[in-house]
Residue frames as qw, qx, qy, qz and C-alpha x, y, z in Angstrom:
[[0.434, -0.816, 0.220, 0.311, -22.98, -37.19, 49.73],
 [0.558, -0.193, 0.587, 0.554, -20.67, -38.84, 47.24],
 [0.408, 0.640, 0.554, 0.342, -22.97, -37.60, 44.46],
 [0.049, -0.990, -0.108, 0.082, -22.66, -34.03, 45.74],
 [0.450, -0.644, 0.426, 0.449, -18.81, -34.37, 45.96],
 [0.559, 0.200, 0.646, 0.479, -18.73, -35.75, 42.40],
 [0.253, 0.840, 0.421, 0.230, -20.79, -32.81, 41.16],
 [0.251, -0.934, 0.125, 0.220, -18.64, -30.25, 43.05],
 [0.546, -0.360, 0.559, 0.510, -15.50, -31.79, 41.53],
 [0.484, 0.471, 0.600, 0.428, -17.09, -31.76, 38.05],
 [0.054, 0.974, 0.218, 0.021, -18.04, -28.13, 38.60],
 [0.435, -0.744, 0.326, 0.389, -14.41, -27.25, 39.72],
 [0.560, -0.023, 0.646, 0.518, -12.95, -29.04, 36.66],
 [0.366, 0.704, 0.532, 0.296, -15.37, -27.30, 34.38],
 [0.116, -0.985, -0.038, 0.125, -14.54, -23.89, 35.81],
 [0.503, -0.532, 0.486, 0.477, -10.73, -24.65, 35.56],
 [0.544, 0.306, 0.650, 0.433, -11.28, -25.77, 31.89],
 [0.186, 0.895, 0.379, 0.146, -13.22, -22.59, 31.07],
 [0.277, -0.906, 0.131, 0.290, -10.60, -20.38, 32.69],
 [0.537, -0.293, 0.578, 0.540, -7.80, -22.04, 30.76],
 [0.447, 0.515, 0.612, 0.401, -9.83, -21.53, 27.51],
 [0.017, 0.978, 0.206, -0.038, -10.63, -17.94, 28.27],
 [0.421, -0.730, 0.330, 0.425, -6.85, -17.37, 29.01],
 [0.582, -0.004, 0.624, 0.522, -5.92, -19.02, 25.73],
 [0.326, 0.677, 0.545, 0.372, -8.42, -17.14, 23.78],
 [0.156, -0.928, -0.160, 0.298, -7.65, -13.80, 25.40],
 [0.644, 0.638, -0.006, 0.421, -5.54, -11.62, 23.06],
 [0.592, -0.105, -0.245, 0.761, -2.34, -10.05, 24.08],
 [0.107, -0.891, -0.306, 0.318, -2.79, -6.52, 25.64],
 [0.022, -0.872, 0.312, 0.376, 0.39, -4.66, 24.72],
 [0.857, 0.199, 0.293, 0.376, 2.68, -5.38, 21.69],
 [0.064, -0.820, 0.298, 0.484, 5.65, -3.62, 20.17],
 [0.825, 0.470, 0.265, 0.168, 6.96, -3.76, 16.49],
 [0.270, -0.644, 0.423, 0.578, 10.28, -2.95, 14.92],
 [0.721, 0.493, 0.475, 0.111, 10.20, -2.70, 11.12],
 [0.212, -0.388, 0.433, 0.786, 11.67, -1.42, 7.86],
 [0.577, 0.623, 0.488, -0.201, 9.75, -0.32, 4.70],
 [0.259, -0.144, 0.503, 0.812, 10.43, 0.51, 1.14],
 [0.406, 0.688, 0.431, -0.419, 7.85, 2.70, -0.83],
 [0.328, 0.190, 0.539, 0.753, 7.38, 3.39, -4.55],
 [0.189, 0.236, 0.065, -0.951, 5.70, 6.58, -5.65],
 [0.317, 0.449, 0.835, 0.007, 1.99, 6.28, -6.78],
 [0.279, 0.893, 0.352, 0.020, 1.30, 9.77, -8.12],
 [0.530, -0.014, 0.135, 0.837, 3.40, 12.24, -9.97],
 [0.075, 0.941, 0.310, -0.117, 2.99, 16.00, -9.91],
 [0.474, 0.712, -0.081, 0.512, 4.95, 18.87, -11.38],
 [0.607, -0.305, -0.333, 0.654, 7.76, 19.98, -9.05],
 [0.075, -0.952, -0.190, 0.226, 7.85, 23.61, -7.80],
 [0.414, 0.840, -0.200, 0.287, 10.15, 26.32, -9.04],
 [0.827, -0.336, -0.054, 0.447, 13.74, 25.76, -7.96],
 [0.422, -0.470, 0.121, 0.766, 15.86, 28.93, -7.49],
 [0.226, 0.617, -0.137, -0.741, 13.90, 30.69, -10.06],
 [0.110, 0.250, -0.839, -0.471, 14.04, 27.79, -12.50],
 [0.777, 0.035, -0.016, -0.628, 10.87, 26.22, -13.79],
 [0.691, -0.220, 0.685, -0.067, 10.47, 22.49, -13.23],
 [0.772, 0.590, -0.101, -0.215, 11.65, 21.66, -16.86],
 [0.727, -0.267, 0.479, 0.414, 14.36, 19.64, -18.47],
 [0.415, 0.881, 0.003, -0.227, 15.78, 22.05, -21.10],
 [0.741, -0.089, 0.390, 0.539, 18.38, 21.58, -23.72],
 [0.238, 0.908, -0.067, -0.339, 19.94, 24.50, -25.63],
 [0.771, 0.090, 0.379, 0.503, 22.23, 24.45, -28.68],
 [0.412, 0.722, 0.160, 0.532, 24.28, 27.05, -30.65],
 [0.486, -0.223, -0.214, 0.817, 26.16, 30.10, -29.59],
 [0.006, -0.166, -0.030, 0.986, 25.24, 33.84, -28.90],
 [0.514, 0.189, -0.018, -0.836, 22.19, 34.81, -31.01],
 [0.661, 0.107, -0.645, -0.367, 21.86, 31.23, -32.28],
 [0.033, 0.063, -0.899, 0.432, 21.63, 29.78, -28.67],
 [0.593, -0.164, -0.276, -0.738, 18.16, 28.33, -28.98],
 [0.541, -0.158, 0.716, -0.412, 16.07, 26.02, -26.96],
 [0.401, 0.235, -0.751, -0.469, 15.79, 22.75, -28.88],
 [0.544, -0.275, -0.776, -0.160, 13.93, 20.57, -26.39],
 [0.273, -0.314, 0.455, -0.787, 11.85, 20.90, -23.22],
 [0.568, -0.308, -0.733, -0.211, 9.97, 18.46, -21.06],
 [0.512, -0.672, 0.108, -0.525, 8.22, 18.86, -17.71],
 [0.320, 0.209, -0.844, 0.377, 9.93, 17.33, -14.74],
 [0.693, -0.418, -0.091, -0.580, 7.30, 15.55, -12.69],
 [0.547, 0.086, -0.797, 0.241, 7.47, 13.10, -9.77],
 [0.645, -0.676, -0.098, -0.344, 6.80, 12.53, -6.13],
 [0.053, 0.582, -0.707, 0.399, 8.99, 12.14, -3.06],
 [0.856, -0.238, 0.173, -0.424, 6.83, 9.08, -2.05],
 [0.930, 0.210, -0.286, 0.092, 9.65, 6.71, -3.12],
 [0.089, 0.663, -0.588, 0.454, 12.27, 5.89, -0.44],
 [0.548, -0.034, -0.784, 0.291, 13.13, 3.98, 2.74],
 [0.441, -0.633, 0.123, -0.624, 11.44, 4.19, 6.14],
 [0.484, -0.017, -0.814, 0.321, 12.26, 2.72, 9.51],
 [0.446, -0.513, -0.024, -0.733, 9.96, 2.70, 12.54],
 [0.126, -0.052, -0.889, 0.437, 8.92, 1.47, 15.95],
 [0.514, -0.361, -0.392, -0.672, 5.32, 0.80, 17.03],
 [0.144, -0.019, 0.778, -0.612, 3.47, 0.47, 20.26],
 [0.462, -0.227, -0.572, -0.639, 0.06, -1.29, 20.04],
 [0.302, -0.031, 0.727, -0.615, -2.79, -2.18, 22.46],
 [0.286, -0.215, -0.840, -0.407, -5.57, -4.76, 21.88],
 [0.443, -0.197, 0.332, -0.809, -8.93, -4.05, 23.38],
 [0.841, 0.069, 0.407, -0.350, -10.41, -7.30, 22.20],
 [0.701, -0.018, 0.641, 0.312, -9.77, -10.14, 19.83],
 [0.493, 0.653, 0.483, 0.312, -10.89, -7.89, 16.90],
 [0.096, 0.942, 0.142, 0.290, -10.00, -4.37, 17.81],
 [0.664, -0.411, -0.079, 0.620, -6.71, -2.46, 18.73],
 [0.185, 0.982, -0.028, 0.002, -4.84, 0.77, 18.30],
 [0.813, 0.009, 0.045, 0.580, -1.29, 1.59, 17.31],
 [0.009, -0.975, 0.113, 0.190, 1.12, 4.51, 17.55],
 [0.849, 0.196, 0.120, 0.476, 4.11, 4.45, 15.20],
 [0.139, -0.885, 0.228, 0.381, 7.15, 6.71, 15.19],
 [0.846, 0.352, 0.271, 0.294, 8.97, 6.68, 11.80],
 [0.207, -0.694, 0.325, 0.607, 12.00, 8.07, 10.16],
 [0.737, 0.534, 0.406, 0.088, 11.74, 8.46, 6.29],
 [0.198, -0.572, 0.426, 0.673, 14.33, 9.23, 3.67],
 [0.720, 0.599, 0.220, -0.274, 13.21, 9.69, 0.13],
 [0.736, 0.140, 0.353, 0.560, 15.10, 8.85, -2.99],
 [0.129, -0.477, 0.150, 0.856, 16.81, 11.93, -4.69],
 [0.486, 0.661, 0.569, 0.056, 14.63, 13.34, -7.46],
 [0.327, 0.073, 0.285, 0.898, 15.68, 15.64, -10.34],
 [0.076, 0.715, 0.522, -0.460, 13.57, 18.73, -9.89],
 [0.396, 0.890, -0.014, -0.224, 14.96, 21.00, -12.76],
 [0.689, -0.169, 0.462, 0.532, 17.78, 20.56, -15.30],
 [0.402, 0.888, -0.026, -0.223, 19.26, 22.80, -17.97],
 [0.776, -0.057, 0.386, 0.496, 21.98, 22.11, -20.62],
 [0.479, 0.053, 0.345, 0.805, 24.16, 24.69, -22.39],
 [0.090, 0.893, 0.427, 0.106, 22.05, 27.85, -21.97],
 [0.396, 0.449, -0.091, 0.796, 23.67, 31.22, -22.72],
 [0.436, -0.635, -0.501, 0.394, 23.92, 32.93, -19.34],
 [0.088, -0.893, 0.013, 0.440, 25.73, 36.22, -20.28],
 [0.697, 0.431, 0.210, 0.533, 27.67, 37.98, -23.03],
 [0.264, -0.783, 0.024, 0.563, 30.19, 40.75, -22.67],
 [0.667, 0.704, 0.192, 0.149, 30.50, 42.56, -26.02],
 [0.022, 0.927, -0.375, 0.006, 33.70, 44.42, -24.98],
 [0.310, -0.525, 0.790, 0.066, 35.63, 41.18, -24.29],
 [0.672, 0.220, -0.536, -0.461, 33.45, 39.01, -26.59],
 [0.035, 0.179, -0.943, 0.278, 33.22, 36.54, -23.71],
 [0.706, -0.215, -0.290, -0.610, 30.03, 34.33, -23.62],
 [0.157, -0.260, 0.862, -0.406, 29.26, 32.29, -20.63],
 [0.675, -0.091, -0.568, -0.463, 27.09, 29.18, -20.85],
 [0.389, -0.318, 0.668, -0.549, 25.46, 27.39, -17.82],
 [0.644, -0.090, -0.719, -0.247, 24.43, 23.80, -17.27],
 [0.226, -0.329, 0.659, -0.638, 22.82, 22.69, -14.02],
 [0.576, -0.270, -0.746, -0.200, 20.89, 19.97, -12.25],
 [0.348, -0.390, 0.418, -0.743, 18.83, 20.41, -9.10],
 [0.537, -0.116, -0.834, -0.049, 18.13, 17.34, -7.01],
 [0.507, -0.491, 0.144, -0.694, 15.67, 17.12, -4.22],
 [0.537, -0.040, -0.824, 0.177, 15.53, 14.78, -1.15],
 [0.542, -0.613, -0.035, -0.574, 13.11, 14.62, 1.77],
 [0.415, 0.020, -0.795, 0.441, 14.08, 13.53, 5.32],
 [0.468, -0.471, -0.069, -0.745, 11.23, 13.39, 7.95],
 [0.034, -0.064, -0.895, 0.441, 10.13, 12.14, 11.28],
 [0.490, -0.257, -0.287, -0.782, 6.45, 11.43, 11.73],
 [0.307, 0.004, 0.812, -0.497, 3.91, 9.94, 14.12],
 [0.414, -0.012, -0.658, -0.628, 1.21, 7.63, 12.73],
 [0.459, 0.026, 0.686, -0.564, -1.80, 6.76, 15.14],
 [0.442, 0.078, -0.670, -0.591, -4.02, 4.12, 13.64],
 [0.757, -0.080, 0.409, -0.503, -7.03, 1.82, 14.47],
 [0.149, 0.312, -0.912, -0.221, -6.46, -1.88, 13.82],
 [0.846, -0.010, 0.119, -0.520, -8.96, -4.57, 12.99],
 [0.196, -0.339, 0.918, 0.068, -7.83, -8.15, 13.49],
 [0.664, 0.178, -0.385, -0.616, -9.39, -10.75, 11.25],
 [0.935, -0.196, 0.167, -0.243, -8.85, -13.90, 13.20],
 [0.147, -0.628, 0.759, 0.083, -5.93, -16.27, 13.64],
 [0.963, 0.187, 0.089, -0.174, -5.55, -19.55, 11.60],
 [0.918, 0.195, -0.021, 0.344, -2.38, -21.84, 11.38],
 [0.606, -0.291, -0.022, 0.740, -0.21, -19.21, 12.99],
 [0.192, 0.258, 0.303, 0.897, -1.18, -16.43, 10.59],
 [0.039, -0.697, -0.540, 0.470, -3.34, -13.46, 11.89],
 [0.292, 0.425, 0.357, 0.779, -4.34, -11.02, 9.08],
 [0.126, -0.714, -0.468, 0.506, -5.44, -7.52, 9.87],
 [0.294, 0.672, 0.320, 0.600, -6.27, -4.14, 8.43],
 [0.336, -0.582, -0.325, 0.665, -5.54, -0.62, 9.77],
 [0.249, 0.752, 0.267, 0.549, -6.31, 2.97, 8.89],
 [0.489, -0.630, -0.241, 0.553, -4.80, 6.06, 10.43],
 [0.204, 0.977, 0.036, 0.047, -3.21, 9.49, 9.96],
 [0.741, 0.114, -0.085, 0.656, 0.38, 10.65, 9.37],
 [0.170, -0.983, -0.065, 0.003, 1.49, 13.68, 11.37],
 [0.653, 0.434, -0.214, 0.583, 4.96, 14.93, 10.38],
 [0.495, -0.827, -0.171, 0.205, 6.76, 16.42, 13.40],
 [0.252, -0.756, 0.373, 0.474, 10.02, 17.33, 11.80],
 [0.762, 0.307, 0.480, 0.309, 11.38, 17.31, 8.22],
 [0.006, -0.718, 0.256, 0.648, 13.16, 19.17, 5.42],
 [0.778, 0.585, 0.214, 0.087, 13.42, 19.21, 1.75],
 [0.411, -0.616, 0.381, 0.553, 17.08, 19.49, 0.79],
 [0.671, 0.724, 0.160, -0.022, 17.68, 20.78, -2.66],
 [0.549, -0.471, 0.428, 0.542, 21.27, 20.30, -4.00],
 [0.595, 0.793, 0.090, -0.097, 22.06, 22.23, -7.25],
 [0.625, -0.285, 0.403, 0.605, 25.28, 21.73, -9.30],
 [0.454, 0.873, 0.108, -0.140, 25.97, 24.49, -11.88],
 [0.700, -0.096, 0.363, 0.607, 28.73, 24.53, -14.48],
 [0.242, 0.929, 0.022, -0.279, 29.65, 27.96, -15.97],
 [0.707, -0.036, 0.403, 0.580, 31.89, 27.79, -18.93],
 [0.131, 0.876, -0.034, -0.464, 33.20, 30.97, -20.67],
 [0.712, 0.281, 0.428, 0.480, 34.37, 31.25, -24.30],
 [0.077, 0.746, -0.178, -0.637, 36.09, 33.97, -26.19],
 [0.449, 0.453, -0.595, -0.489, 35.33, 33.00, -29.71],
 [0.874, 0.055, -0.443, -0.190, 35.99, 29.28, -29.93],
 [0.421, 0.298, -0.671, 0.533, 38.51, 29.25, -27.05],
 [0.628, -0.654, -0.421, -0.023, 37.43, 28.30, -23.53],
 [0.234, 0.612, -0.334, 0.678, 38.85, 30.92, -21.08],
 [0.236, -0.292, 0.629, -0.681, 37.21, 30.04, -17.74],
 [0.588, -0.266, -0.722, -0.250, 35.10, 27.41, -15.98],
 [0.270, -0.313, 0.532, -0.739, 33.29, 27.79, -12.55],
 [0.480, -0.277, -0.821, -0.134, 31.63, 24.83, -10.85],
 [0.290, -0.333, 0.344, -0.829, 29.12, 26.12, -8.33],
 [0.416, -0.270, -0.867, 0.034, 27.35, 24.03, -5.69],
 [0.294, -0.296, 0.321, -0.850, 24.54, 25.15, -3.43],
 [0.274, -0.293, -0.911, 0.099, 22.32, 23.44, -0.90],
 [0.375, -0.307, 0.013, -0.875, 18.88, 24.96, -0.05],
 [0.096, -0.187, -0.914, 0.348, 16.89, 23.61, 2.98],
 [0.418, -0.329, -0.301, -0.791, 13.12, 24.05, 2.78],
 [0.039, 0.095, 0.853, -0.512, 11.15, 23.68, 5.99],
 [0.192, -0.400, -0.758, -0.479, 7.43, 22.82, 5.74],
 [0.461, -0.311, 0.173, -0.813, 4.20, 24.10, 7.25],
 [0.418, -0.017, 0.832, -0.364, 2.25, 21.73, 9.50],
 [0.575, 0.142, -0.526, -0.610, 0.29, 19.15, 7.55],
 [0.610, -0.104, 0.717, -0.321, -1.49, 15.81, 8.03],
 [0.383, 0.291, -0.722, -0.497, -1.84, 12.83, 5.81],
 [0.874, -0.027, 0.138, -0.465, -3.72, 9.51, 5.39],
 [0.109, 0.395, -0.909, -0.083, -2.51, 5.90, 5.57],
 [0.894, -0.035, 0.122, -0.429, -4.15, 2.43, 5.14],
 [0.093, 0.485, -0.867, -0.061, -2.60, -0.93, 5.38],
 [0.942, -0.083, -0.073, -0.317, -3.26, -4.65, 5.02],
 [0.122, 0.612, -0.757, 0.194, -1.04, -7.08, 6.85],
 [0.920, -0.247, -0.252, -0.173, -0.50, -10.34, 8.56],
 [0.237, -0.657, 0.674, -0.243, 1.57, -11.66, 11.41],
 [0.868, 0.087, -0.486, -0.051, 2.96, -15.21, 11.84],
 [0.679, -0.682, 0.237, -0.134, 3.85, -16.59, 15.21],
 [0.537, 0.559, -0.602, 0.191, 7.48, -17.59, 15.58],
 [0.359, 0.001, -0.792, 0.494, 7.27, -18.31, 19.31],
 [0.245, -0.560, -0.722, 0.325, 5.26, -17.51, 22.32],
 [0.112, -0.789, -0.202, 0.569, 5.88, -13.87, 22.30],
 [0.099, -0.502, 0.440, 0.738, 7.61, -13.22, 18.97],
 [0.635, 0.608, 0.472, -0.071, 5.87, -12.87, 15.53],
 [0.285, -0.111, 0.460, 0.834, 7.10, -11.87, 12.11],
 [0.365, 0.710, 0.480, -0.363, 4.74, -9.54, 10.16],
 [0.309, 0.064, 0.475, 0.822, 4.37, -7.98, 6.72],
 [0.234, 0.718, 0.443, -0.483, 2.22, -5.06, 5.60],
 [0.330, 0.382, 0.473, 0.722, 1.25, -3.45, 2.29],
 [0.131, -0.698, -0.371, 0.598, 0.68, 0.18, 3.07],
 [0.283, 0.634, 0.352, 0.628, -0.66, 3.17, 1.02],
 [0.256, -0.675, -0.311, 0.618, -0.11, 6.69, 2.29],
 [0.320, 0.613, 0.403, 0.599, -0.86, 10.06, 0.80],
 [0.216, -0.883, -0.262, 0.323, -0.09, 13.60, 1.81],
 [0.471, 0.682, 0.063, 0.556, 1.41, 16.82, 0.52],
 [0.543, -0.511, -0.202, 0.635, 3.82, 19.30, 2.15],
 [0.200, 0.934, 0.160, 0.250, 3.70, 23.09, 1.73],
 [0.589, 0.220, -0.224, 0.744, 6.86, 25.11, 2.03],
 [0.323, -0.888, -0.294, 0.146, 7.15, 27.62, 4.82],
 [0.096, -0.922, 0.293, 0.234, 10.77, 28.88, 4.51],
 [0.917, 0.267, -0.005, 0.298, 13.93, 28.23, 2.58],
 [0.264, -0.903, 0.298, 0.162, 17.55, 28.91, 3.36],
 [0.738, 0.538, -0.371, 0.166, 20.78, 28.48, 1.45],
 [0.707, -0.679, 0.195, 0.031, 23.03, 26.68, 3.88],
 [0.650, -0.282, 0.474, 0.523, 25.98, 25.91, 1.42],
 [0.550, 0.832, 0.052, -0.052, 27.44, 27.68, -1.51],
 [0.585, -0.461, 0.452, 0.491, 30.78, 26.95, -3.07],
 [0.563, 0.788, -0.170, -0.182, 32.66, 27.86, -6.27],
 [0.646, 0.490, -0.560, 0.169, 35.29, 25.43, -7.49],
 [0.746, -0.185, -0.564, 0.301, 35.26, 23.89, -4.00],
 [0.238, 0.093, -0.361, 0.897, 35.85, 27.23, -2.16],
 [0.110, -0.649, -0.676, 0.332, 33.21, 28.49, 0.43],
 [0.109, 0.278, 0.190, 0.935, 31.59, 31.66, -0.92],
 [0.383, -0.691, -0.521, -0.322, 28.61, 31.77, 1.45],
 [0.602, -0.738, -0.204, 0.225, 30.46, 32.72, 4.64],
 [0.547, -0.032, 0.076, 0.833, 32.88, 35.23, 3.10],
 [0.007, -0.669, -0.229, 0.707, 32.52, 39.04, 3.20],
 [0.030, 0.334, -0.523, -0.784, 33.09, 39.19, -0.61],
 [0.064, 0.245, 0.922, 0.294, 30.27, 36.96, -1.54],
 [0.326, -0.221, -0.247, -0.885, 26.92, 38.55, -2.66],
 [0.652, -0.345, -0.646, -0.195, 25.16, 35.64, -1.05],
 [0.504, -0.298, -0.562, 0.585, 26.72, 36.44, 2.34],
 [0.106, -0.065, -0.097, 0.987, 25.89, 40.09, 1.93],
 [0.455, -0.104, -0.305, -0.830, 22.27, 39.68, 0.87],
 [0.417, 0.039, 0.776, -0.472, 19.60, 38.12, 3.13],
 [0.680, 0.432, 0.070, -0.588, 17.22, 38.13, 0.17],
 [0.519, 0.508, -0.638, -0.253, 19.60, 35.81, -1.75],
 [0.257, 0.209, -0.917, 0.223, 19.85, 33.17, 0.92],
 [0.157, 0.236, 0.807, -0.518, 16.47, 33.31, 2.71],
 [0.275, -0.221, -0.581, -0.733, 12.93, 32.88, 1.38],
 [0.343, 0.178, 0.647, -0.657, 9.49, 33.20, 2.94],
 [0.040, -0.233, -0.842, -0.485, 6.77, 31.33, 1.18],
 [0.280, 0.256, 0.343, -0.860, 3.44, 33.20, 0.94],
 [0.444, 0.475, 0.759, -0.025, -0.03, 32.48, -0.59],
 [0.371, 0.851, 0.340, 0.151, -0.16, 35.75, -2.56],
 [0.499, -0.089, 0.105, 0.855, 2.35, 38.39, -3.96],
 [0.139, 0.911, 0.367, 0.125, 1.32, 42.04, -4.05],
 [0.271, 0.836, -0.114, 0.463, 2.87, 45.54, -3.86],
 [0.456, -0.771, 0.342, -0.285, 3.93, 45.03, -0.27],
 [0.983, -0.089, 0.097, 0.127, 5.68, 41.73, -0.90],
 [0.259, -0.750, 0.488, 0.364, 9.46, 41.63, -0.97],
 [0.667, 0.180, 0.634, 0.348, 9.63, 40.54, -4.59],
 [0.088, -0.365, 0.304, 0.875, 10.61, 42.64, -7.56],
 [0.051, 0.318, 0.821, 0.472, 7.74, 41.14, -9.72],
 [0.192, -0.737, -0.624, -0.173, 5.08, 42.98, -7.70],
 [0.387, -0.771, -0.227, 0.452, 6.80, 45.56, -5.49],
 [0.445, 0.860, 0.062, 0.243, 7.46, 48.90, -7.36],
 [0.213, -0.903, 0.365, -0.072, 10.29, 49.60, -4.93],
 [0.544, 0.484, -0.683, 0.063, 12.11, 46.40, -5.80],
 [0.848, -0.229, -0.458, 0.137, 13.68, 43.97, -3.30],
 [0.343, -0.834, 0.334, -0.274, 14.86, 44.88, 0.12],
 [0.706, 0.358, -0.598, 0.126, 18.03, 42.80, 0.24],
 [0.007, -0.374, 0.728, -0.575, 18.21, 42.89, 4.00],
 [0.659, -0.024, 0.495, -0.566, 15.04, 40.89, 4.44],
 [0.477, 0.044, 0.866, 0.146, 13.97, 37.42, 3.14],
 [0.227, 0.071, -0.534, -0.812, 12.54, 37.20, -0.29],
 [0.601, 0.209, 0.529, -0.561, 8.89, 36.53, -0.62],
 [0.215, 0.167, -0.805, -0.527, 7.89, 33.78, -3.10],
 [0.753, -0.098, -0.211, -0.615, 4.60, 31.93, -3.86],
 [0.577, -0.322, 0.696, -0.281, 4.11, 28.92, -1.67],
 [0.597, 0.318, -0.644, -0.357, 4.58, 25.54, -3.41],
 [0.775, -0.302, 0.451, -0.323, 4.06, 21.96, -2.41],
 [0.325, 0.377, -0.844, -0.199, 5.44, 18.50, -3.08],
 [0.874, -0.132, -0.187, -0.428, 3.70, 15.20, -2.94],
 [0.102, -0.443, 0.869, -0.197, 4.76, 12.24, -0.77],
 [0.867, 0.089, 0.090, -0.482, 2.36, 9.54, -2.10],
 [0.205, 0.444, -0.869, -0.076, 3.56, 5.96, -2.02],
 [0.948, -0.134, -0.101, -0.270, 2.68, 2.20, -1.82],
 [0.089, 0.645, -0.719, 0.241, 5.11, 0.35, 0.31],
 [0.861, -0.113, -0.494, -0.047, 6.04, -2.98, 1.72],
 [0.296, -0.699, 0.475, -0.446, 6.90, -3.28, 5.41],
 [0.834, -0.048, -0.542, 0.094, 8.60, -6.26, 7.04],
 [0.083, -0.605, 0.510, -0.606, 9.44, -6.65, 10.80],
 [0.414, -0.064, -0.850, 0.321, 9.27, -8.26, 14.09],
 [0.478, -0.572, -0.107, -0.658, 6.52, -8.07, 16.75],
 [0.283, 0.069, -0.815, 0.501, 6.89, -8.73, 20.46],
 [0.536, -0.518, -0.330, -0.579, 3.77, -9.34, 22.43],
 [0.160, -0.396, 0.646, -0.633, 3.55, -9.06, 26.26]]
């Protein structure tokens, strides 16, 4: 009898020990992450045409018939460089496998997309007034995205738990803002007679797209539920333009977009663009349409794209339930 009671007690103790071990080894089910990231661009491509200007950095010198292009270089880059903030919900199915869903807000660094210095814009032989233009167009992307991913945990040691993950990036809202500053300077002979500083802001909305991401990271336990984590992430996707609208236009600080005397206010074609894959005789573009441009409709232009490829470092905190 005593022997049976001893064996029963040993069995109960063994079961309790096994239960405690299983509980200790069982991974957390749900966890949440709050993080900030900084990305550097990893691939440069030629920027699209901006307001009819090729993606070049041009410098002109001389006056009138002697106004010549003296240097030109292509402007290349990517909007993959910038800051990102995000929140993540994750669920672990086992000690090795889990899934995550991240919601992120990304703001790229501003990039020069086109630039011209001292180009002859117009000449009036009756007044002998020549006007020269210098301009710089800067682009910036702002976007919200969702990023579902599969996570593989590699095992915990000394509080560190490395992991890898792969997933996709699905932009849900975003714009490319192009801000252009133009300086028109007019001369009669050697004397400056006028100067107009014009500013415009064009907002490009994208077509739906999808991208790829992969990351290698590790977490480190700070407490029972709190961990710090760091990730090295690579992402790659391109965005195709869908529409473009001029939302701001000023001359010497005075609004010229929302006035009845402005050609931009009177012409839909001057302020709105539809991006298409092909231009033909039916397109609203003077290059291919024999009837010219219908100014009451948006201009048709060839679709272009920009890259958002980058390698980034993410730092944050993780809370496990």
